[in-house]
N, CA and C atoms as an extended XYZ file, in Angstrom:
282
Properties=species:S:1:pos:R:3:atomname:S:1:resname:S:1:resid:I:1 pbc="F F F"
N        77.139       76.977      159.638 N   MET     1
C        77.146       76.761      158.052 CA  MET     1
C        77.957       77.946      157.668 C   MET     1
N        78.550       77.722      156.332 N   ASN     2
C        79.203       78.462      155.922 CA  ASN     2
C        78.480       79.185      154.595 C   ASN     2
N        78.315       80.667      154.451 N   GLN     3
C        77.619       81.160      153.448 CA  GLN     3
C        78.478       81.805      152.476 C   GLN     3
N        78.392       81.951      151.111 N   THR     4
C        79.407       82.284      150.425 CA  THR     4
C        78.305       83.572      149.583 C   THR     4
N        78.878       84.469      149.303 N   SER     5
C        78.252       85.224      148.474 CA  SER     5
C        78.861       85.470      147.100 C   SER     5
N        77.880       85.561      146.290 N   VAL     6
C        78.622       85.539      144.599 CA  VAL     6
C        77.819       87.054      144.269 C   VAL     6
N        79.033       87.630      143.619 N   LEU     7
C        78.725       88.770      142.949 CA  LEU     7
C        78.262       88.550      141.267 C   LEU     7
N        77.078       88.878      140.952 N   VAL     8
C        76.557       88.851      139.687 CA  VAL     8
C        76.756       90.398      138.966 C   VAL     8
N        77.597       90.256      138.112 N   LYS     9
C        77.905       91.563      137.271 CA  LYS     9
C        76.481       91.593      136.043 C   LYS     9
N        75.961       92.730      136.029 N   SER    10
C        74.824       92.963      135.240 CA  SER    10
C        75.182       93.147      134.003 C   SER    10
N        75.019       92.577      132.746 N   LYS    11
C        75.326       92.835      131.684 CA  LYS    11
C        74.429       94.092      130.651 C   LYS    11
N        75.149       95.110      130.674 N   LYS    12
C        74.258       96.199      129.752 CA  LYS    12
C        74.453       96.098      128.345 C   LYS    12
N        73.063       96.342      127.983 N   ALA    13
C        73.063       96.351      126.433 CA  ALA    13
C        73.995       97.091      125.869 C   ALA    13
N        74.741       96.386      124.853 N   ARG    14
C        75.500       97.181      123.901 CA  ARG    14
C        74.940       98.250      122.871 C   ARG    14
N        75.559       99.307      122.845 N   LYS    15
C        74.380      100.514      121.932 CA  LYS    15
C        75.053      100.618      120.973 C   LYS    15
N        74.812      101.002      119.751 N   VAL    16
C        75.214      101.536      118.451 CA  VAL    16
C        74.418      102.756      118.036 C   VAL    16
N        75.424      103.221      117.436 N   ALA    17
C        74.807      104.568      116.348 CA  ALA    17
C        73.544      104.172      115.506 C   ALA    17
N        72.648      104.844      115.333 N   VAL    18
C        71.457      104.661      114.117 CA  VAL    18
C        71.562      105.910      113.607 C   VAL    18
N        71.622      106.189      112.225 N   VAL    19
C        71.125      107.274      111.346 CA  VAL    19
C        69.954      106.965      111.100 C   VAL    19
N        69.150      108.694      111.201 N   ALA    20
C        68.018      108.593      110.793 CA  ALA    20
C        67.810      108.938      109.390 C   ALA    20
N        66.644      108.757      108.855 N   PRO    21
C        66.457      108.918      107.174 CA  PRO    21
C        66.790      110.412      106.787 C   PRO    21
N        66.571      111.276      107.877 N   TRP    22
C        66.740      112.617      107.371 CA  TRP    22
C        68.148      113.046      106.873 C   TRP    22
N        69.105      112.060      107.134 N   CYS    23
C        70.650      112.497      107.089 CA  CYS    23
C        70.960      112.888      105.796 C   CYS    23
N        71.429      113.900      105.476 N   THR    24
C        72.138      114.300      104.354 CA  THR    24
C        73.753      114.264      103.885 C   THR    24
N        74.217      113.569      104.843 N   GLY    25
C        75.713      113.562      104.863 CA  GLY    25
C        76.193      115.070      104.884 C   GLY    25
N        75.598      115.926      105.309 N   CYS    26
C        76.213      117.090      105.247 CA  CYS    26
C        77.268      117.504      103.709 C   CYS    26
N        76.170      117.697      102.873 N   GLY    27
C        76.479      118.132      101.514 CA  GLY    27
C        78.503      117.471      101.436 C   GLY    27
N        78.506      116.098      101.669 N   GLY    28
C        79.543      115.433      101.269 CA  GLY    28
C        80.817      115.823      102.438 C   GLY    28
N        80.816      116.699      103.524 N   ALA    29
C        81.453      117.083      104.556 CA  ALA    29
C        81.206      116.697      105.677 C   ALA    29
N        80.565      115.423      106.224 N   PRO    30
C        80.032      115.191      107.310 CA  PRO    30
C        81.008      115.323      108.788 C   PRO    30
N        80.305      115.983      109.704 N   VAL    31
C        80.980      116.382      111.184 CA  VAL    31
C        81.148      115.018      111.581 C   VAL    31
N        80.084      114.357      111.554 N   CYS    32
C        80.348      112.992      112.568 CA  CYS    32
C        81.487      112.154      112.145 C   CYS    32
N        82.099      112.141      111.073 N   LEU    33
C        83.193      111.346      110.334 CA  LEU    33
C        84.373      112.023      111.260 C   LEU    33
N        84.267      113.113      111.609 N   VAL    34
C        85.768      113.735      112.049 CA  VAL    34
C        85.438      113.280      113.593 C   VAL    34
N        84.227      113.074      114.290 N   TYR    35
C        84.317      112.610      115.575 CA  TYR    35
C        84.449      111.060      116.048 C   TYR    35
N        84.518      110.249      115.125 N   CYS    36
C        84.074      108.911      114.843 CA  CYS    36
C        85.431      108.419      114.824 C   CYS    36
N        86.176      108.242      116.214 N   LYS    37
C        87.382      107.607      116.259 CA  LYS    37
C        87.794      106.444      115.918 C   LYS    37
N        86.654      105.447      115.736 N   ARG    38
C        86.806      103.971      115.271 CA  ARG    38
C        86.625      103.840      113.923 C   ARG    38
N        86.271      104.750      113.226 N   GLY    39
C        86.054      104.759      111.739 CA  GLY    39
C        84.624      103.609      111.468 C   GLY    39
N        83.791      103.824      112.322 N   ALA    40
C        82.372      103.072      112.428 CA  ALA    40
C        81.454      103.640      111.062 C   ALA    40
N        81.777      104.888      111.087 N   LEU    41
C        80.860      105.706      109.810 CA  LEU    41
C        81.213      105.834      108.432 C   LEU    41
N        80.580      105.454      107.532 N   SER    42
C        81.042      105.750      106.185 CA  SER    42
C        79.761      106.402      105.425 C   SER    42
N        80.231      107.329      104.292 N   LEU    43
C        79.522      107.927      103.464 CA  LEU    43
C        79.283      107.352      102.225 C   LEU    43
N        77.884      107.058      102.025 N   VAL    44
C        77.607      106.317      100.807 CA  VAL    44
C        76.916      107.119       99.657 C   VAL    44
N        76.830      107.050       98.751 N   LYS    45
C        75.749      107.581       97.649 CA  LYS    45
C        74.056      107.403       98.075 C   LYS    45
N        73.366      107.969       97.976 N   ASP    46
C        72.111      107.751       98.208 CA  ASP    46
C        71.328      107.379       96.549 C   ASP    46
N        70.918      105.913       96.679 N   PRO    47
C        70.386      105.634       95.368 CA  PRO    47
C        69.311      106.066       95.061 C   PRO    47
N        68.483      106.534       95.789 N   ASP    48
C        67.308      107.419       95.705 CA  ASP    48
C        67.165      108.476       95.682 C   ASP    48
N        68.354      109.450       95.505 N   ALA    49
C        68.412      110.901       95.416 CA  ALA    49
C        69.668      111.492       95.033 C   ALA    49
N        70.002      110.816       94.179 N   TYR    50
C        71.345      111.394       93.534 CA  TYR    50
C        71.538      112.764       93.319 C   TYR    50
N        72.447      113.518       93.530 N   PRO    51
C        73.861      113.238       94.014 CA  PRO    51
C        73.735      113.251       95.585 C   PRO    51
N        73.261      113.105       96.300 N   PHE    52
C        72.996      113.331       98.054 CA  PHE    52
C        73.630      111.827       98.142 C   PHE    52
N        74.221      112.187       99.254 N   THR    53
C        74.944      110.976      100.246 CA  THR    53
C        74.251      110.690      101.620 C   THR    53
N        74.479      109.350      101.986 N   LEU    54
C        73.795      109.249      103.043 CA  LEU    54
C        75.028      108.359      104.272 C   LEU    54
N        74.971      108.721      105.593 N   MET    55
C        75.799      107.696      106.481 CA  MET    55
C        75.622      106.397      106.829 C   MET    55
N        76.261      105.604      106.901 N   THR    56
C        75.524      104.308      107.283 CA  THR    56
C        76.968      104.059      108.262 C   THR    56
N        76.472      102.869      109.454 N   VAL    57
C        77.036      102.668      110.534 CA  VAL    57
C        77.428      101.109      110.284 C   VAL    57
N        78.863      100.909      110.868 N   ASN    58
C        79.064       99.384      110.939 CA  ASN    58
C        78.969       99.225      112.303 C   ASN    58
N        78.037       98.175      112.616 N   GLU    59
C        77.739       97.829      113.975 CA  GLU    59
C        78.815       96.923      114.411 C   GLU    59
N        79.844       96.424      113.909 N   LYS    60
C        80.616       95.666      113.944 CA  LYS    60
C        81.844       96.625      114.976 C   LYS    60
N        81.867       97.713      114.250 N   ILE    61
C        82.980       98.326      114.662 CA  ILE    61
C        82.598       99.559      115.493 C   ILE    61
N        81.483       99.911      115.386 N   CYS    62
C        80.814      101.127      116.420 CA  CYS    62
C        80.515      100.278      117.950 C   CYS    62
N        81.438      101.400      118.852 N   ILE    63
C        81.265      100.759      120.015 CA  ILE    63
C        80.508      101.713      121.127 C   ILE    63
N        79.672      102.664      120.705 N   GLY    64
C        78.552      103.269      121.010 CA  GLY    64
C        79.169      104.434      122.412 C   GLY    64
N        80.468      105.024      121.720 N   CYS    65
C        80.929      106.236      122.380 CA  CYS    65
C        79.753      107.376      122.564 C   CYS    65
N        78.903      107.729      121.547 N   GLU    66
C        78.402      108.726      121.344 CA  GLU    66
C        78.823      110.042      120.775 C   GLU    66
N        79.983      109.764      120.442 N   ALA    67
C        80.494      111.135      119.781 CA  ALA    67
C        80.211      111.839      118.790 C   ALA    67
N        79.600      110.674      118.086 N   CYS    68
C        78.693      111.320      116.538 CA  CYS    68
C        77.324      111.948      116.942 C   CYS    68
N        76.770      112.039      118.264 N   VAL    69
C        75.566      112.304      118.445 CA  VAL    69
C        75.664      113.853      118.745 C   VAL    69
N        74.393      114.642      118.496 N   SER    70
C        74.766      115.931      118.710 CA  SER    70
C        74.576      116.801      120.219 C   SER    70
N        73.595      116.212      120.794 N   ALA    71
C        73.743      116.685      122.394 CA  ALA    71
C        75.137      116.533      123.084 C   ALA    71
N        75.836      117.254      123.450 N   GLY    72
C        77.009      117.012      124.664 CA  GLY    72
C        76.454      116.742      125.968 C   GLY    72
N        76.969      117.191      126.991 N   ASP    73
C        76.780      117.124      128.491 CA  ASP    73
C        75.129      117.976      128.451 C   ASP    73
N        74.489      117.440      129.019 N   GLN    74
C        73.296      118.417      129.233 CA  GLN    74
C        72.706      118.684      128.225 C   GLN    74
N        73.155      118.756      126.825 N   GLY    75
C        72.520      119.209      125.924 CA  GLY    75
C        73.401      120.532      125.609 C   GLY    75
N        74.472      120.873      126.059 N   ILE    76
C        75.037      122.167      125.964 CA  ILE    76
C        75.766      122.325      124.754 C   ILE    76
N        76.806      121.349      124.265 N   MET    77
C        77.785      121.713      123.404 CA  MET    77
C        77.488      120.568      122.350 C   MET    77
N        77.534      121.100      121.141 N   LEU    78
C        77.510      120.257      120.004 CA  LEU    78
C        78.887      119.307      119.465 C   LEU    78
N        78.631      118.101      119.355 N   LYS    79
C        79.709      117.119      119.586 CA  LYS    79
C        79.839      116.591      117.958 C   LYS    79
N        78.710      116.279      117.432 N   GLY    80
C        78.341      115.494      116.206 CA  GLY    80
C        77.548      116.037      115.582 C   GLY    80
N        76.797      115.514      114.634 N   CYS    81
C        75.798      115.612      113.988 CA  CYS    81
C        74.955      116.822      114.336 C   CYS    81
N        75.191      117.729      113.383 N   PRO    82
C        74.268      119.083      113.673 CA  PRO    82
C        72.890      119.254      113.487 C   PRO    82
N        72.717      118.034      112.820 N   TRP    83
C        70.991      117.756      112.315 CA  TRP    83
C        70.288      116.935      113.245 C   TRP    83
N        71.082      116.371      114.326 N   ASN    84
C        70.322      115.429      115.245 CA  ASN    84
C        69.726      114.455      114.514 C   ASN    84
N        70.856      113.805      113.543 N   ALA    85
C        70.348      112.699      112.536 CA  ALA    85
C        70.629      111.600      113.009 C   ALA    85
N        71.531      111.336      114.148 N   ILE    86
C        72.092      110.141      114.628 CA  ILE    86
C        71.669      110.248      116.202 C   ILE    86
N        71.355      108.789      116.695 N   HIS    87
C        70.973      108.357      117.809 CA  HIS    87
C        71.422      106.982      118.371 C   HIS    87
N        71.601      106.853      119.565 N   MET    88
C        72.069      105.445      120.013 CA  MET    88
C        70.683      104.514      120.192 C   MET    88
N        70.994      103.149      119.968 N   GLU    89
C        69.839      102.309      120.359 CA  GLU    89
C        70.773      101.142      120.913 C   GLU    89
N        70.093      100.227      121.567 N   ALA    90
C        70.408       99.151      122.074 CA  ALA    90
C        70.610       98.064      121.184 C   ALA    90
N        71.760       97.495      120.809 N   LEU    91
C        71.796       96.294      119.965 CA  LEU    91
C        71.131       95.039      120.247 C   LEU    91
N        70.543       94.431      119.149 N   ALA    92
C        69.600       93.435      119.651 CA  ALA    92
C        70.539       92.260      119.934 C   ALA    92
N        70.139       91.333      121.140 N   ALA    93
C        70.939       90.260      121.383 CA  ALA    93
C        71.197       89.218      120.356 C   ALA    93
N        71.893       88.706      120.383 N   THR    94
C        71.862       87.436      119.193 CA  THR    94
C        72.650       86.309      119.954 C   THR    94
């Protein structure tokens, strides 16, 4: 008998950036915008706390590269948000 092996590639859940409620938009000059090379982050006015701003994430553009989060390799170097207000979450399957 001839047996055939089939490789099945497991699919990882896609991750996207999520901005925490304590984001202040860094006073209008957010560091995370500099690190996001895809343009997935946008600064918008906070309707509940004028004149402050908030960051939003476009889930369709975000590729989950983690450039906007604060901890670098082993938490050693700062890469993105200095307030640790951005983290990654798995995108819900649709």
